[in-house]
N, C-alpha and C positions, 0 to 999 in steps of 0.2 A: 230497905233486905229483902222487901218481897221480890221487887221487878228485878232486882239484881239475880236473884235465883233462878226466875222463872225465865230469862233470858236464854242460859246456853240448854237448859231442856231443849229450849225451841229449837236451838239451833243445831244443836243433833239429831233431834226429829227430821229436821228438817233438811239437814243433810244426808240423812238415811234414805229419804224419799226420793232427792234429787238424785245418790248414787245409783238407786236402784232403777230409777227409769234410766238411766243416761246409759247403765248396761243395757236394759232390754232395747231402747232405742240401736244400738248399736248394733246387736243383735236382729234385730227385725230387718235394718239396713242392710246387712249381710245375707242375711236370709233374701231380699230383697232383689240384690243384685245378682244372686244365684240365680234365682228364678227368671228373671229379666233372661241372660244368658241363654238358659237352656230352653226361652222360647224362641230364641233368634236362631239356635239351632235347628229346633226342630219345623222352624218357619220354612227354611232353606230345605230342609231335607223333603219338607212336603213340596216343594216347588221344582226338585229334582226331582222326586215321586211323578210328578204333574206331566213333565218333561217328558217322560219315559214309557208314561202308559200308552198314549195313541200310537206311537212303534210296535208297542207290546199287543196291542190288540188288533192291530193290522198283522202282524205276523202270525197271531190265535187265527184271525180269518182264514189268512193261507194255508193253515195246518190242518183247520177243520176241516176244511174241501177234501182232501188227502186222506184225513184218520176217519171221515164219514163212508168215504169208498169203500176202505180196507173193512169197517165193521159190515157195510152192506155184502160182501160178499160172503160172511159168516151165515149173515140173514136168510141170504137168498138160499143158502144151500143145506137152512139150518138146521149148522155144525152143533153138536153136542162133546160133552167131555166123555172120553172114552170110558169104561168101567174100567173101575180101579186105578185111574189114570194118576200120577203127579203135579201138585199144583205146587207154585211157586208163586209167594206174594212180592213186587216188584214197590215200594212205597215211593215217591216221585215227591221230594220239595227239593230245597236249597239249602245254600252257608247261611245266610243273611237274615237276621231276626229285624226288632221294630217295625214288625208289620201285623200285629194282633195276633190270634189263635190261629191261621193261616197254617201255621206248621203242627200244631197238635190237634188240628181236623182232622190231617192224614194218619197222625197217629195215632190216635183212639178209630176209626175206620180200621187201619189195619189191627190193633187187636182184639175188636168184633169178629172181624173175618176170619183170623187167628184160632178166636175162642168156639166156633161153630165150624172149622176144619176139623180133617180126619187126622191124626197122628203123622202119618205118611208125608203131608202137604202142610209141616208147621217150620218153610224153610223162607226168610228173607231176603230181601237184598233193597239195600238203603241207599237213593238216589239226593243226597245232599247230608250237611252235617247235624243239622239242626234236627231233624228229625232221627236220625239215626242214634243224638243223646238223649230224646225222649223215646226210644224204643229200646233204648238200651235199659233203661230203671227196671222194665218186665219184660222183655223178652231177648235178655243180652245172650243166651244161649241160640237163639233160632237166628240170628245176622249172620249168615254164612259172605256177603259179599256186600261194599260198599264203597260208595262214591264218592269225592268230593269236588272242591271248585265249580261250582254249579250255580249259576243263577247271577253269576257276575251281570252277564251280559243276554238280549234273545239268543235261546238256543238253534243250533242251527242242524242242518239235517245230518252232517257229516258229524257234528258230538254223538248225535243220537245212534250214530250207527257204529263209531267207533262203542257204546256202550254195550251195545246189542251184539258186536261180536264179543265183546269182552266177557260175556256174561254166558255169551255160547260157549266158550271156550275154558272157562273154567270149570273147574270140577264136581259143578250143581249138576245135579240132574232132576228134570224134571219137564213134562210132556205140556203143559197148560200154563200162561203165564200170564197174571191176575196184576197188572198197571193197578194202583190207589193213587191218584191224582184231584188237584182241586179244579173243579169245572165252575167254568167264568160265568157268572149267572147275570149278574152285575157291575156296576163300578162301587157298589157298596154291599155286594153279596158273593159267595163261593158254595161249595157244594162236594163233600167229598166224592168222588164217584170210581167205580173199578171198571176196567177196561179190558176183557180177556181175549188174549193170542190163543189159539189152539194149537195143538199139535199138527203135523202133518197127517198124520195115521186118521186123526180125528176128523178132518176136513175131506179124506178119502172117502170114511165111512160115512159120509151125512147122507142124506134122505137126497137130496139137491145136486149132488155133486155130479153125477151121470149124466148133465147138460154141460157139463163141461171136459172138454178133448186134450188133456193135460199130460207131459211126460211125468214120470214120478221124480227125476231130477230136475225140470224146471218146476215143479211142483216144489222141492224141498226149495229151492232159489227165493219163490217166490211166499213161501212162507218166511222165510226169515227176514224178506225184506215188509212183510206185513209188522214182521214184532221189532223192525228197525221203524217203521212208521209211525205203528202206538207209539215207541217210546220216545217219537218226536214229538209227537200231536200231545201226549200228557204233558213234556216240560214244557212248551210251548204258553201251552194254557194254563197249564200251573204258574209259568213267570208273567202272564198276563193278569192272575189272580193276584200275584204278591204284590204289584204293582198297584194297583187297586187298593190293594189294602193297606197296605203300607202310607198310600196316600193319604188316606182315611185314619190311619191311627196318628201320621202324624201332624193332621188338620185337627182331630179333636187331642191329641198334649197342647197344640197352641193353644187351641181353645181355656183349657183348664189351665195352661200356664196365666193367661191373662184374665181368669178369675183369681186367680190366686194373688196377682199381683195387684189387682185392686183392692181386694178383698184386705192385703197387707201393708199397703199405703193407706187403708182408712183408719188402721190399727195403729199406724206407726203415727199418722196426724193425729189423732184421738193422745198416746202416750207424751209426745210433745207436748202439747194443750197443757196436759197433764203436770208435765216439769215444768212448764212457763208457769202456771197457775201456784206452783209450790213456790217458786221463788218467789212471786207476788206476793202472795201469803208470808213469806221472811222477813221479807223487806219492809211490807205493813209492820207485820209484828216489832219487828224491830225497832222501826219510826214509834211506835206508840209504847213501846218501852221506855224510849227516850224521851 
């Protein structure tokens, strides 16, 4: 009688253990497959970003030559903002994510600039949907103009000129334009940097401008070219920083996925071994009872 009563109890307990183990094993297997698939995607995205980085860096080096020439004009003439001039802040970013905190970098820099700027210089122009989303959380009322479809490929000077012309033709009134972009430092580092384009009046009033003999009409056209050139520089250098950051982000994501797969595989093997052990205990208990 005692053996007859003990056998159902052991069978019920073993059945519960086996059911829980099988359920756990199935859940672990589903999660393992999902993480492996994610790891394959991030590895592919890393390879794509790696192939784009050299081209982006080459275009950035070319843009830096023209950008440095533009900046040297303002440095040599010792141009400073005119008293009471109005600024506009241009946040240079892109539409695409999965590249770490590169978009939040310029958004944070723009917020700091806005906090220190006077009330008359609180206008913001955003290049890229990612930074527009972040800036809208705190300074939605300051955004006067925005652009999208940016960052799909290496920016060209024609695209930068179109952006500059649209800004000039818009209702945004400003004297100086401060472009906030991600300056490429290395393949794993970037820094939000301001790039200022001064107004024509500020350039005329500069201390060292007397060394240049330029007609007013030519100077106006040249200053517009400097503005478009700075927009181009910021877009191209920001694109190179984005591709490098995306490659680093996807590399870290692939590494994390691999570590999670190893950890879950160990848990799966231990759970499977526990399930097998419980089945063996059930068989041995039943044989002993007989």
